[in-house]
Backbone as JSON, one array per atom type, in Angstrom:
{
  "sequence": "MSRRTEMMNGNISSKKKEEDHEEASTGGMSKVASVAAAAGIGIVAGIGIAAWGVFKIFESVSSESEDSRKKMKAPGSNGQIMYRDDFESDTASYFRELRSNKSKK",
  "N": [[-2.66, 60.92, 26.82], [0.29, 62.16, 25.39], [3.37, 63.34, 26.86], [4.54, 65.37, 25.38], [2.46, 66.31, 23.88], [0.88, 67.27, 25.86], [2.51, 69.35, 26.76], [2.41, 71.03, 24.57], [-0.21, 71.78, 24.65], [-0.3, 73.12, 26.94], [-0.81, 71.97, 29.43], [0.99, 71.06, 31.31], [2.58, 71.95, 34.3], [4.29, 75.11, 35.0], [6.64, 74.83, 36.45], [7.44, 72.19, 35.91], [7.91, 72.51, 33.18], [10.09, 74.2, 33.32], [11.96, 72.51, 34.54], [12.19, 70.55, 32.58], [13.28, 72.01, 30.52], [15.68, 72.86, 31.63], [16.9, 70.4, 32.06], [17.24, 69.61, 29.47], [18.98, 71.56, 28.41], [21.33, 71.1, 29.94], [22.01, 68.6, 29.16], [21.15, 66.51, 30.64], [22.77, 66.42, 32.81], [23.36, 66.96, 36.19], [23.31, 70.04, 38.24], [25.18, 69.99, 40.24], [27.0, 68.06, 39.33], [27.95, 69.39, 37.02], [29.2, 71.59, 38.13], [31.18, 70.32, 39.68], [32.62, 69.16, 37.65], [33.57, 71.42, 36.33], [35.15, 72.49, 38.35], [37.05, 70.47, 38.61], [38.31, 70.63, 36.15], [39.41, 73.13, 36.4], [41.25, 72.75, 38.5], [42.96, 70.9, 37.39], [44.03, 72.44, 35.3], [45.25, 74.49, 36.82], [47.22, 73.07, 38.2], [48.75, 72.28, 36.01], [49.72, 74.76, 35.08], [51.2, 75.59, 37.35], [53.14, 73.58, 37.36], [54.46, 74.14, 34.98], [55.54, 76.66, 35.59], [57.32, 75.97, 37.66], [59.07, 74.37, 36.29], [60.19, 76.28, 34.48], [61.52, 77.97, 36.21], [63.57, 76.25, 37.28], [64.81, 75.64, 34.9], [65.88, 78.1, 34.14], [67.62, 78.6, 36.26], [69.45, 76.49, 36.05], [70.63, 76.94, 33.54], [71.71, 79.41, 33.79], [74.43, 80.08, 34.28], [75.7, 79.47, 31.88], [74.29, 80.96, 29.92], [74.55, 83.56, 30.74], [76.75, 84.86, 29.88], [77.58, 86.95, 27.2], [77.6, 86.46, 23.66], [79.34, 86.73, 20.55], [79.96, 87.28, 17.06], [83.08, 86.27, 15.99], [85.55, 88.67, 15.11], [87.06, 88.72, 11.92], [87.07, 86.01, 11.6], [85.61, 83.14, 10.06], [82.63, 83.18, 10.66], [82.76, 82.14, 13.22], [81.85, 81.83, 16.68], [82.32, 83.64, 19.61], [83.0, 84.44, 23.11], [81.91, 87.6, 24.24], [83.05, 89.0, 26.45], [85.62, 87.82, 26.63], [86.8, 88.74, 24.33], [86.63, 91.52, 24.64], [88.23, 91.91, 26.89], [90.93, 91.71, 26.09], [91.6, 92.87, 23.4], [93.69, 93.55, 21.68], [95.46, 91.39, 21.87], [93.89, 89.4, 20.87], [93.65, 90.11, 18.07], [96.35, 90.08, 17.36], [97.02, 87.38, 17.71], [95.21, 86.36, 15.87], [96.2, 87.32, 13.4], [98.73, 86.11, 13.45], [98.05, 83.44, 13.27], [96.89, 83.43, 10.69], [99.06, 83.93, 9.08], [100.56, 81.64, 9.31], [99.17, 79.76, 7.85]],
  "CA": [[-2.0, 62.04, 26.06], [1.78, 62.12, 25.61], [3.91, 64.51, 27.54], [4.76, 66.41, 24.41], [1.14, 66.9, 23.55], [0.45, 68.07, 27.03], [3.29, 70.56, 26.78], [1.92, 71.91, 23.51], [-1.54, 72.24, 25.06], [-0.1, 73.95, 28.19], [-1.35, 71.25, 30.55], [1.99, 70.78, 32.3], [2.84, 73.13, 35.12], [5.46, 75.88, 34.55], [7.83, 74.29, 37.12], [7.76, 71.05, 35.15], [8.47, 73.0, 31.95], [11.46, 74.73, 33.62], [12.83, 71.34, 34.79], [12.49, 69.9, 31.31], [14.16, 72.88, 29.76], [16.95, 72.81, 32.32], [17.52, 69.1, 31.78], [17.62, 69.57, 28.03], [20.08, 72.47, 28.25], [22.51, 70.55, 30.5], [22.24, 67.3, 28.63], [20.81, 65.56, 31.66], [23.76, 66.52, 33.87], [22.89, 67.82, 37.31], [24.08, 71.24, 38.49], [26.31, 69.62, 41.13], [27.94, 67.41, 38.49], [28.58, 70.27, 36.18], [30.08, 72.39, 39.0], [32.27, 69.45, 40.05], [33.43, 68.97, 36.4], [34.3, 72.66, 36.1], [36.18, 72.59, 39.37], [38.07, 69.52, 38.27], [39.08, 71.18, 34.99], [40.2, 74.26, 36.95], [42.31, 72.22, 39.33], [43.96, 70.32, 36.49], [44.72, 73.61, 34.65], [46.1, 75.11, 37.82], [48.41, 72.23, 38.42], [49.59, 72.4, 34.79], [50.37, 76.07, 35.12], [52.21, 75.55, 38.4], [54.27, 72.72, 36.94], [55.18, 74.87, 33.95], [56.28, 77.67, 36.3], [58.49, 75.4, 38.37], [60.02, 73.97, 35.19], [60.82, 77.47, 33.93], [62.43, 78.42, 37.28], [64.68, 75.34, 37.3], [65.47, 75.75, 33.64], [66.67, 79.37, 34.1], [68.67, 78.49, 37.23], [70.46, 75.56, 35.51], [71.37, 77.5, 32.38], [72.12, 80.8, 34.07], [75.87, 80.28, 34.17], [76.1, 79.42, 30.46], [73.67, 82.0, 29.1], [74.79, 84.93, 31.29], [77.86, 85.43, 29.09], [77.11, 87.33, 25.87], [78.4, 85.91, 22.59], [79.42, 87.58, 19.35], [80.73, 86.67, 15.9], [84.47, 86.63, 16.15], [86.01, 89.42, 14.02], [88.08, 88.09, 11.11], [86.91, 84.55, 11.47], [84.51, 82.76, 9.18], [81.41, 82.89, 11.35], [82.95, 81.52, 14.51], [81.24, 82.52, 17.76], [83.15, 83.72, 20.84], [82.42, 85.22, 24.23], [82.27, 89.02, 24.14], [83.96, 89.46, 27.51], [86.98, 87.37, 26.3], [87.29, 89.66, 23.29], [86.8, 92.86, 25.2], [89.27, 91.96, 27.96], [92.23, 91.9, 25.5], [91.37, 92.89, 21.94], [94.99, 93.6, 20.95], [96.0, 89.96, 21.83], [93.02, 88.61, 19.93], [94.0, 90.42, 16.71], [97.75, 89.62, 17.2], [96.9, 85.94, 17.52], [94.49, 86.09, 14.62], [97.18, 87.57, 12.32], [99.83, 85.07, 13.44], [97.45, 82.22, 12.75], [96.63, 83.49, 9.25], [100.33, 83.87, 8.38], [101.03, 80.22, 9.39], [98.48, 78.94, 6.84]],
  "C": [[-0.53, 61.99, 26.36], [2.19, 63.42, 26.27], [4.09, 65.66, 26.57], [3.48, 67.12, 24.05], [0.62, 67.72, 24.69], [1.18, 69.37, 27.14], [2.77, 71.56, 25.76], [0.57, 72.47, 23.94], [-1.46, 73.09, 26.29], [-0.72, 73.31, 29.4], [-0.3, 70.95, 31.64], [2.37, 72.07, 33.03], [4.15, 73.87, 34.63], [6.69, 75.39, 35.21], [8.29, 73.09, 36.35], [8.43, 71.47, 33.83], [9.93, 73.49, 32.16], [12.41, 73.56, 33.83], [13.21, 70.66, 33.49], [13.45, 70.72, 30.49], [15.55, 72.86, 30.32], [17.71, 71.52, 32.01], [17.99, 69.02, 30.35], [18.87, 70.42, 27.82], [21.39, 71.89, 28.83], [22.81, 69.14, 30.06], [21.97, 66.25, 29.71], [21.81, 65.6, 32.86], [23.26, 67.46, 34.92], [23.8, 69.0, 37.52], [25.35, 70.88, 39.32], [27.41, 68.94, 40.25], [28.71, 68.35, 37.6], [29.55, 71.25, 36.88], [31.34, 71.62, 39.32], [33.2, 69.3, 38.79], [34.25, 70.27, 36.2], [35.43, 72.87, 37.05], [37.37, 71.67, 39.06], [38.97, 70.06, 37.15], [39.95, 72.3, 35.52], [41.4, 73.8, 37.73], [43.36, 71.65, 38.39], [44.77, 71.44, 35.73], [45.67, 74.32, 35.62], [47.38, 74.37, 38.07], [49.35, 72.24, 37.24], [50.35, 73.65, 34.73], [51.47, 76.12, 36.14], [53.42, 74.73, 38.04], [55.1, 73.42, 35.89], [56.06, 75.94, 34.61], [57.5, 77.13, 36.99], [59.45, 74.92, 37.37], [60.84, 75.18, 34.71], [61.84, 78.02, 34.95], [63.69, 77.59, 37.26], [65.49, 75.4, 35.98], [66.41, 77.05, 33.62], [67.79, 79.26, 35.12], [69.75, 77.61, 36.68], [71.25, 76.12, 34.35], [71.83, 78.95, 32.6], [73.59, 81.0, 33.88], [76.3, 80.3, 32.68], [75.6, 80.61, 29.68], [73.95, 83.46, 29.59], [75.92, 85.6, 30.5], [77.35, 85.75, 27.66], [78.12, 86.79, 24.87], [78.38, 86.93, 21.42], [80.13, 86.77, 18.28], [82.14, 87.18, 16.05], [84.96, 87.44, 14.95], [87.16, 88.71, 13.26], [88.05, 86.63, 10.94], [85.66, 84.31, 10.62], [83.25, 82.27, 9.97], [81.58, 82.19, 12.7], [82.34, 82.46, 15.6], [82.23, 82.52, 18.97], [82.48, 84.52, 21.91], [82.89, 86.66, 24.11], [83.23, 89.48, 25.16], [85.4, 89.0, 27.31], [87.57, 88.34, 25.32], [87.61, 91.03, 23.86], [87.91, 92.97, 26.27], [90.69, 92.15, 27.34], [92.11, 91.82, 24.03], [92.7, 92.85, 21.19], [95.58, 92.1, 20.83], [95.17, 89.15, 20.85], [93.48, 88.82, 18.51], [95.46, 90.01, 16.42], [97.71, 88.13, 16.88], [96.21, 85.55, 16.21], [95.41, 86.27, 13.4], [98.24, 86.51, 12.27], [99.27, 83.75, 12.93], [97.21, 82.23, 11.24], [98.01, 83.43, 8.49], [100.87, 82.45, 8.4], [100.31, 79.37, 8.34], [98.92, 79.11, 5.51]]
}
């Protein structure tokens, strides 16, 4: 009698049925192997997240000096961008220079 026929007739022990069911549900992979695979995936994901964090830290440190200054559209210019602190430090000179440059054109 085949094993399948025995299972249908109930001749196989319940332990054997559980083993067969467990093997079918894991695709033949043992519990140890599936735990090891999950741990490996977790480790790889952890390393990836850590590397991303280190990258972000170095990226922010390297561009901190450039990005810390706020920019604005320069008044009276055709879409030119300038640093806000340069404009705010001496607005009168900015507009004086802007008018003198326009009169030269």
